[in-house]
Structures are given as structure tokens and as C-alpha cells.
C-alpha positions, 0 to 999 in steps of 0.5 A: 533546479530539478526541472532543468535536469534530464531526469526532471524533464522526463518526470514532468512529461510523465506527470503531464501525460498521466494528467491528460489521461485523467481528464480526457479518458471517456468510457466506451460504454455507459453504466446503465440499468435495464428496467423490465416490466414483470407481469403481475402474478395472480395469487388468488386460488382458482377454487371457489372455496372459502378456505382458498380465496385469500390471496397468498402473501408474499414472503417478507422482503429481506432487510436492506444491508446497512449503508455502513460497516465497521472493520478492524485489523491487528498484527504484531510479533513476539520478536527476538534480535538474535544479532544486531549492528546496534548493541542497544538492540542486541538480544532484545525480545518482547511482544509488540503490536505493530499495527491496530486499525479501526475502520468505519466505511459509509456508503452515501450512494453506490457511487459516493462513499467515505472512509474513516480509519484510526491507527495505533501502534507500539513504539518502534524505537523501544522507548515505551509509552502507550498505544495512542490512536491517530487518524490514518485515513479520512477520505471521500471517494466519488465514481463520477463518470463511468468507472472513473474515480476521484478521491479527496482526503487522507488516503494511501499513496499511489507509489505504495498501495498497489505494490503492497496489495500484490505482495499481500504480506504487509503484516510481515514487512513493508514494501521497499519505498515505504520501508526505506522511507522514500515515500509515506504510505499515506498522503493528504490530497486529491487522486484521479484514477480509473480504467483506460479500456473496457476490460479494465486491464489498463489503468492510470492514476494521478495524485496531488498531495502534501509533503510531508504527508502528516501535516496540513497544506503549507505554501511550499511542500507538494507531492505529485505521483503518477502511475500507469498499469497493465493488470491481469489477475490471474496473470501478468501485471506491469506498472510504471510509477513516478513521484516528485516530493517537494521539500524545504530548503530545496531538498526535493526528491524524485523517484521512478519505479518499475514493478512486474508481477505474475499471479496464479491461483496458488502463487505469486511473484514480483520484481521491483526496481526503483531509483531516487534522486535527492537534491541537497538541502543547500540547493541544486549546486550542492551535491545530491544523492542517487539511490537504487533499490531492487526487490524480488519476492515469491509466495506460494500456497502449499495448502490454500487457506491453510499453509503458505510459504514466502521469501523476499530479497531486497538489495539496497545498492547504496548506503541508506541515509534514512534506514537507521530510523526504520521502526522495528527494524533499524538498519545501519546507514553507513553501507549498502546491504541485502535484506532477506525476509522468509517464513511460513504462514499458518491460517488458523482461520481465513481471517486469523494467521500465525507466521514464524519468520526471519529478517536478515540484513547483511552489509557490504563494506562501507565506502568510507574505509574508516568505518568498520563493516557492520555486524549482520542483523538477524531478527526472529519473529512469531507474527500474529495477524487477524482481521474482522 
């Protein structure tokens, strides 16, 4: 069984430690308010004159901000498959929307908020059809003790959300664990998170969810994620993360990820290493899989809020069993590969961007000598992105 392996015991200890931090951390200072008495202002005129004996009226109070906000996000591409290992994609070109979000946020109190988000996207397999909305986020967030937080509902997965925020270019490409289908970007469950020190530079997160994430809770399948992070912005960020995904047929998966990044006012860079152990569907006695991925990226503002350049390199050290099913970027599943993502981004407006970029997949020789080395994939994109 997974729990009896060395990797499993380490994973259990990591989750137990993170869970202990979640329930035992006590903020060193309370979040209070300072109500000071202000003397009343005598606003009547000092002159004994009929024209000046009326009290001066206070200016009208500004209207309170509504407790709700609506927002949206849209991005897509004009794309061209200059070359593909799959003849069905070779030479394909068109426009598509890869994501459309519509979000409603409501604030019950400063410490209790909720979010509801719908998503639509084009068919990433080029099989046609309309853009059908579905629920992307539906969560309740409670800041319950100092700065400690509890979130329940459909929410971003702990294994992906932070790395994606530092990468900052989700509209160009997903982060590795999301792109290579090691974990889902969303899960349904409960998250406990918060700072571990007064400065907020050290924090934790523990998430208990369902697996697969797009179904309601069932008896067997579970997901557990735990992370500890040191973060300074600008400055150095370090994060260690563990995830265990329970699957049917005992095909459980466990992954560990280490992420390091440095951010300044005009540039950021990051490096990620992740390893996943997959049990075979027949049980622990059958042969499983060990998978490794390395990823490094850099982004620089050539002219802040006007022009930026970026590059990223992923090295998938094994044949990727799920990569043929990646939407918008099918990757051959028979060989290890290297993915290069590079481009520039022009800001038409702080909320509107245009980005010419390229994704280039080069393959290693397959381990099976009977399989020919796949042809490189080269996808040219003119990506458009805006928020409101």
C-alpha cells in the first residue's frame, strides 16, 4: 500500500505537520480598532449677524461602496500549428477563446466573503461546439482568527494557485502540474491557511478535497494537499508542497513539489521541480510510474506597463502518460520532451494585452526502440487578453 512505502510515510508526516500548524497557530497580536473621541466642532458664526448665524452644513458623506463586485476575464489566440507530431493538427490555424470568466464577489462582512465564477472555453480538441458555461468557483472565505482563513467550496487547488500567481502568464500557458495533468486547477473541499509570523512572510496551507475534482464527494476518492511557504515580494520566495490523490482501483498518486522564485519591481524568475509516484490500477503489487518535471522561467518588464518579454523551459524527464489529452497543446505520450515558451507582451492598456509567442516541443528518442522519434511541435500564437 502507498502508506507503507517510504515516500508514503514522508508524505503522511508532512500532511500531519501542516495540519498541526493549521489548528495550533496563534497570532501574536489581535486585530483591534482604536476608537478615539473627537471634540465637537463649533460651526456657528462668531459674528452676531443674521446672515452668518446659520450653522455651516457638513459636506454630504460619500456613498458607501457596494458589498459586491462583478468582474470578468477573457483570453484566446489566433494560432497556427506550423508543425505537429499529429497529422490531424499539422497546419491547423484559426481563432479560439481559451478562457472566459464571469465573476461575482460578495462581502457579508470584512471577514466573511463569497465568490461565484462561471467559465466558458472553446473545444481544445478542435471538435467544434458552442461555448457552454459551467461553474468554476463557488466558495465561502472566513477570516476567523486574526489572519487565519478557512475556505469551503469549489476553489483553486493549493498545488497550483501560488506558482501560477508568480508566473503571472496563465493566458500564455498553464503551470507544469496543471498543464501535464498531475492535478486539477480546482477542487471541492476545505482549506485552512494563514501566516505563521507577524510579518506574514511564513505561511501554511492545508486542503482536503475530492478527487476527481469535478465530481461531488464519493466514498473512496479523496485529495489532500499541504504547503509551507516563505515569501517576500519583492524578494525571495520558497515553497514546499505535497499532494496525495486517491483514485479508483487503488491507482493513487502522490506528488511533491519544490518552488523557488525571486521578484523585483521590473523582473521575476522562478524554478520548479516536481516528482509524482503513481500506483498501478491493479494495486500496489503491480508496476507503477515515477515521473519528474523541471521548469524554469523569467519575465522582464522592458518598459513597465507597456512592454515585457518572457521565456520558460520545461523538461519532462519521462514519457508523459496524460499529455496527448492536453487541450490546445497535444504532446506525444511516447517520449520525454522539452517545452520552450517564449514571446513578448504589449500592454494596450493596463487591463488589455497582446502577445505574440511560440510554443516549441522537442522530443527525445522513445525508450521503446520500435517507436520512431516524434516530429517537433511548433505552435505560433497571437494571444489576446483583457480583464474588467
